C-alpha positions as CSV (number, residue, x, y, z in Angstrom):
1,M,-11.7,-1.7,5.7
2,F,-12.5,1.7,4.9
3,I,-15.3,1.9,2.7
4,E,-14.1,4.4,0.2
5,L,-11.1,2.2,-0.4
6,T,-13.2,0.3,-2.8
7,E,-13.0,3.8,-5.2
8,I,-9.0,3.1,-5.6
9,L,-8.9,-0.7,-5.4
10,A,-8.3,-2.6,-8.9
11,C,-9.8,-5.6,-10.1
12,P,-6.7,-8.1,-10.3
13,A,-8.9,-10.6,-12.4
14,C,-10.3,-8.2,-14.8
15,D,-8.8,-6.1,-18.1
16,A,-6.5,-3.2,-16.8
17,G,-8.1,-0.4,-14.9
18,A,-11.4,-2.1,-13.6
19,G,-12.5,-1.1,-10.3
20,M,-14.1,-2.8,-7.4
21,V,-17.5,-3.2,-6.4
22,A,-18.1,-4.0,-2.8
23,F,-21.3,-5.6,-1.6
24,V,-21.1,-4.9,2.2
25,D,-23.0,-6.6,4.5
26,R,-22.2,-4.4,7.6
27,L,-20.4,-1.3,8.1
28,D,-19.0,-0.2,11.5
29,G,-18.8,3.6,10.8
30,R,-16.9,4.1,7.2
31,R,-15.3,0.7,7.9
32,V,-16.4,-2.6,6.3
33,V,-16.9,-5.3,8.9
34,R,-18.3,-7.9,5.9
35,P,-18.2,-9.3,3.8
36,V,-14.3,-8.6,5.2
37,H,-12.8,-11.8,6.5
38,G,-11.0,-11.5,9.7
39,G,-10.2,-7.9,9.0
40,V,-8.7,-9.0,5.7
41,V,-10.1,-7.6,2.2
42,H,-9.6,-10.5,0.0
43,I,-9.5,-9.0,-3.6
44,S,-9.0,-12.6,-5.3
45,D,-10.3,-15.8,-4.8
46,A,-8.2,-17.4,-7.2
47,S,-6.0,-20.6,-6.6
48,D,-2.9,-19.3,-7.5
49,A,-3.3,-15.9,-5.7
50,P,-0.6,-15.4,-2.8
51,V,-1.5,-16.2,0.5
52,S,-0.4,-14.5,3.8
53,A,-0.6,-15.7,7.0
54,G,-0.2,-12.3,8.4
55,A,2.3,-9.1,8.5
56,A,5.2,-9.7,10.0
57,P,6.0,-7.8,13.7
58,P,5.7,-4.6,13.7
59,D,9.1,-2.5,13.2
60,Q,8.7,1.1,14.9
61,E,12.1,2.5,13.8
62,L,11.2,1.6,10.1
63,A,7.4,2.9,10.4
64,I,8.9,6.5,11.7
65,Y,11.6,6.4,8.8
66,A,8.9,5.4,6.1
67,A,6.4,7.9,7.2
68,A,9.3,11.0,7.2
69,L,10.7,9.5,4.0
70,L,6.9,9.8,2.6
71,G,6.2,13.1,4.2
72,L,3.1,12.1,6.0
73,H,3.5,14.6,8.5
74,E,3.6,17.8,6.0
75,R,-0.5,17.0,5.2
76,P,-3.1,14.6,6.0
77,G,-5.3,13.0,4.0
78,G,-5.0,10.3,0.9
79,Y,-4.5,6.7,0.8
80,V,-0.7,5.4,1.2
81,L,0.1,2.0,0.5
82,L,2.8,-0.7,2.1
83,D,3.6,-3.9,0.7
84,E,4.2,-6.8,2.5
85,G,7.8,-6.1,3.7
86,L,6.1,-2.9,5.8
87,A,2.8,-4.2,6.1
88,G,3.6,-5.2,9.9
89,A,4.4,-1.4,10.8
90,A,1.2,-0.6,9.5
91,R,-0.6,0.4,12.5
92,Q,2.8,2.5,13.7
93,V,3.0,4.1,10.4
94,A,-1.1,5.0,11.1
95,D,-0.3,6.7,14.1
96,L,2.3,8.8,12.6
97,A,-0.3,9.8,9.9
98,A,-3.2,11.5,11.0
99,G,-5.9,11.1,8.4
100,T,-4.2,9.3,6.0
101,E,-5.5,5.7,5.3
102,I,-2.8,3.2,5.1
103,V,-3.5,0.1,3.0
104,A,-1.3,-2.9,3.7
105,L,-0.8,-5.7,1.3
106,A,-1.1,-8.5,3.6
107,G,-3.1,-10.4,6.4
108,L,-3.8,-9.0,9.9
109,P,-0.7,-9.3,12.3
110,R,-1.0,-12.4,14.3
111,G,-3.2,-11.5,17.6
112,A,-4.4,-8.3,16.1
113,S,-7.7,-6.9,15.2
114,E,-8.8,-4.6,12.6
115,G,-10.5,-1.8,14.9
116,A,-10.8,1.3,14.3
117,A,-7.0,2.3,13.1
118,A,-6.8,3.9,9.9
119,V,-5.4,0.4,8.3
120,S,-6.8,-1.8,5.8
121,Y,-5.2,-5.2,5.0
122,V,-5.6,-6.9,1.5
123,V,-4.5,-9.8,0.1
124,G,-4.8,-11.6,-3.0
125,A,-2.6,-8.9,-5.2
126,A,-0.5,-10.4,-8.0
127,Q,3.1,-11.0,-7.2
128,D,4.6,-7.8,-9.0
129,S,1.7,-5.8,-9.6
130,L,-0.2,-3.2,-7.2
131,P,-4.3,-3.6,-7.0
132,V,-4.5,0.4,-7.3
133,L,-6.2,2.2,-10.0
134,P,-3.5,4.5,-11.9
135,G,-3.0,8.0,-10.2
136,K,-5.0,7.2,-6.8
137,L,-2.2,6.9,-4.1
138,R,-0.4,9.6,-2.0
139,G,2.4,7.5,-1.6
140,V,3.6,3.6,-2.1
141,V,6.5,2.1,0.4
142,V,8.0,-0.9,-1.6
143,R,10.4,-3.1,0.3
144,A,10.0,-6.4,-2.0
145,A,11.2,-4.2,-5.0
146,T,11.3,-6.1,-8.1
147,V,11.0,-3.8,-11.7
148,P,8.1,-4.5,-12.3
149,R,6.3,-4.2,-9.2
150,V,8.0,-0.8,-8.9
151,K,6.6,0.3,-12.5
152,S,3.0,-0.8,-11.1
153,A,4.0,1.7,-8.0
154,V,4.9,4.5,-10.3
155,R,1.5,4.1,-11.9
156,A,-0.6,3.9,-9.2
157,L,1.1,7.7,-7.7
158,G,-1.2,10.5,-8.0
159,F,0.5,14.1,-8.4
160,D,2.6,15.0,-6.1
161,G,2.5,11.3,-4.6
162,R,5.8,10.1,-3.4
163,L,8.0,6.4,-4.0
164,V,9.8,4.8,-1.5
165,V,12.3,1.6,-2.0
166,F,14.4,0.1,0.4
167,R,17.7,-1.2,-0.6
168,P,17.0,-0.2,-4.7
169,D,19.1,-2.4,-6.8
170,P,20.4,-0.8,-9.9
171,A,17.6,-1.9,-11.9
172,V,14.6,-0.3,-9.9
173,R,17.0,2.7,-9.4
174,K,17.1,2.7,-13.6
175,A,13.5,2.0,-13.6
176,V,12.8,5.3,-11.6
177,D,15.0,7.4,-13.5
178,A,12.9,6.0,-16.4
179,A,9.5,7.0,-15.1
180,S,10.4,10.5,-15.2
181,L,9.7,11.0,-11.4
182,R,11.7,13.9,-9.5
183,L,14.4,11.9,-7.1
184,L,14.4,13.6,-3.6
185,A,17.3,11.1,-2.3
186,A,18.6,8.3,-3.0
187,D,21.4,5.9,-1.2
188,E,22.0,2.2,-0.8
189,R,19.3,2.4,2.1
190,A,16.4,3.9,0.2
191,L,15.3,5.8,-2.7
192,V,12.4,8.9,-2.5
193,A,11.0,10.2,-5.5
194,V,7.7,12.2,-6.0
195,R,5.6,12.2,-9.3
196,E,5.2,15.9,-10.5
């Protein structure tokens, strides 16, 4: 996990707006090695927290599509969050977005190690909310779109942050419209909006 990620993660068991505190045993460069377990940041140890056996296999085409919709080629830097539906392609997105830290809401893909790639894997987030403080993300990709999840993604976006929702249903589209984001593009496959 990238050490500065502690500045944007929200505590899932605390009141809204409460950040995280990391007690670090070991760093490798700017990446926390311990207390991260198996390359994954466990932000909740509640017994009802979702359990992830690891991200799905990577999908290079989907990674290219997500990176393009997020506009990652336009400027490096910041944090981009990929929900569980795209977390398997996190390394591929990171390869296309030099200088941008990718936060994947899933465990490590089977057979992978965290390594030096600009990807942090996080598990323990609540089903419909993202474990991020308001206004901290440059981009969010939501594939498992529910209205509460999309509202949480909108809150997490910073100025000029992009929201990408794959396969948006009418209720999700209505939630995005109500969020006062500028719609850049939308069809049955994806919706892209920006916070201004």
